N, C-alpha and C positions, 0 to 999 in steps of 0.2 A: 931333929930340931922340933921342939914342941909346937911352935907356931904353925908348922906345916903338916901336922898330923892331927887326926880326929881324936880329940881327948874331951870327954864330957866336961863341961864347965858349969854344971848345975843347971837347974831349970830356969828358963827365962820368965820374966813377969808376964802376966796375961796379955799386955799390950805389945809385947815383943816376942820374937821367936829367934831361934838360932839356925842359920842356914850354912851349908857348905856346898861348894861346887867342885865336882870331880870328873875325871875320866875313869869309869869303872873298868876293872880287869875282868874279861869274860871267862867263861868256862872253857876248857877244863882247869885253867890256871887258878881261877878264883877259889875253888874249893881246896886245891892244893895249898894255897897260901893261908886260907883260914885254918886248915889242919896244922900247918907249921906254926902259926901264931898260937894256937891252942897247945901244941906240943911243948912250946917253950914257956908256957904259963902266962902268956900275955892276957890280962883280963879283958882287953878290947876285942879278942878273937871273935866272940859271938855278937858284938855290938857294932863293929865297924867293918863293912865289906871292903875287900881289897880294891885299892884305887890309887890314882895319881891326883893329888890335890891341885885344884886351880884357885880356889878361894878357901882358906882355912875357916874354921868355925867363926861365924860372924853374927853378932846379935843385931837384928833389924826390927824396926817397927812393923807390926802386922799390917798396919794401914798402908805401908809402902809395897806390899806384895805385888800388886798389879803393875806398878812402875818397874819393880825389879824383874818381873816376868817379861815385860816388854823389852827391857834392856838386854836380858839374856837371849831373847829371841833374835834381837838385832845382832848381837855378838855371833850367834850361831850362823846367821845369814852371811856373815863376812868371812867365815873360815871354812875351808874345804876339808873333807875327810883326809886322813893321813895314816901312814903306817907307823905302828909302834913296835919296838923290839925291847923287851926286858931281858937283861942278861947279867948274871952274876950278882954279887952283893957288895954293899958298902956300909959304912958306919959314920955317924956323926960324933962318936966318942973322940975326945973327952968332953966336948961341948954339951952333948946330950946323949943319954944312954939309948940310942936307937940304932937298929940294924935294918937295912932296907935292901930291896931288890932294885938294881940300877936301871934307869932308862938309858938304853944305848942308842935308840933311834926314836925320834919324835920329840927330843928335848926342845928344839926351837919352836915347834908347833905348840907345845905346852906353855912355853914362855910367852909367846904371842897371845894365846888364849887367856892365860892368867892376867897379863897386863890389861887386856880389854875387859875382862870380867870385873877387875878391880877399879873400874871407872864409874862415873855417874852415881847411881844410888848405892853402889857397893864399893865406893872409893874407900880405900884404907891402906895404911902402910903395913909392912911386915916387920916382925922383930928380927928376922934373919933373912939373908938373900934367898930369893926363890931358887929351889933346887928340886926339879921333878923327880919323884921316887915313889916306891911302894913300901910302906913300913911293914915289917914282918916281926919285929920285937921291939918293945918300948918299955923302959923301966922294969926290966926283969933282972934276975941275978946274972952276974958276970958269966957264969958257965952256960947259962941259957942264951945269952947274947952270942957267945962264941959258937954254940950249937947251931943257931940260926945262920950265923955268918958262914960257917963251913958247910952246913947241910944244904944250903941253897946256892952255893958258889957256882955250881954248874948249870943252874936254871937258865933256860932260854925259851922265851915265849914271844911269838910274833903274831900280831893281829891288826886288823884295820879298825881305826877309831872313826866312827861315823856319827857320834853324838857325845855330848857331855850331860851330866846328870846333876840336878839340884836336889840335895838332901835336906831334910828338916830333922832336927834333934827332938826326940820325945822326952818327956819328963824322966824316964828311966835311964837316959843316956844313949839309947839306941838311935839309929838313924833310919828314917824311912824315905823312900823316893817321893819327892814332891812333883817332879816333872823332868822329862828328858827333852833335850834340844838337839835336833838333827843338824849336823854341820852341812850347810848347803852352799857355801861360798865358792867362788871360782877358783880353779887351780891356778897356781902361780907359775 
């Protein structure tokens, strides 16, 4: 679903910037997913690090960055670290030409984080229902979508999520880390 994946939307005006908030996929799986995205010809392979989106690309005033950082720090203080398990593949076809690696464990944690991130200075609605996932092929030919779907079907990656990351989009469409926020909330 295009709304929940990192797709360059052009450069923001000087008084605005484009942010995205994600749970990054760590190594060794990150490079594996980058390699697969490149293998199927996805032009985002070198621009978008593997991640689970919490806040899709959102244009914000540069003047609000301090308020946004304080908001995200508060969200991180309210949520504890959690375990994530990525397992198998899925697709949003025919709604959107996307193949993804599925989140098998950590779905609820991502939903709660996403809901809290999208409040206050980052309040926004989504074009599609929130569905945590890791995009591995987007808007590539049908045979490449199928290759990604079958080629990663047996993937299993388990890791501890201890932080989420704020990314800022560069004028070239690439994303750079603006800040990481450690999850320090009490366990439930």
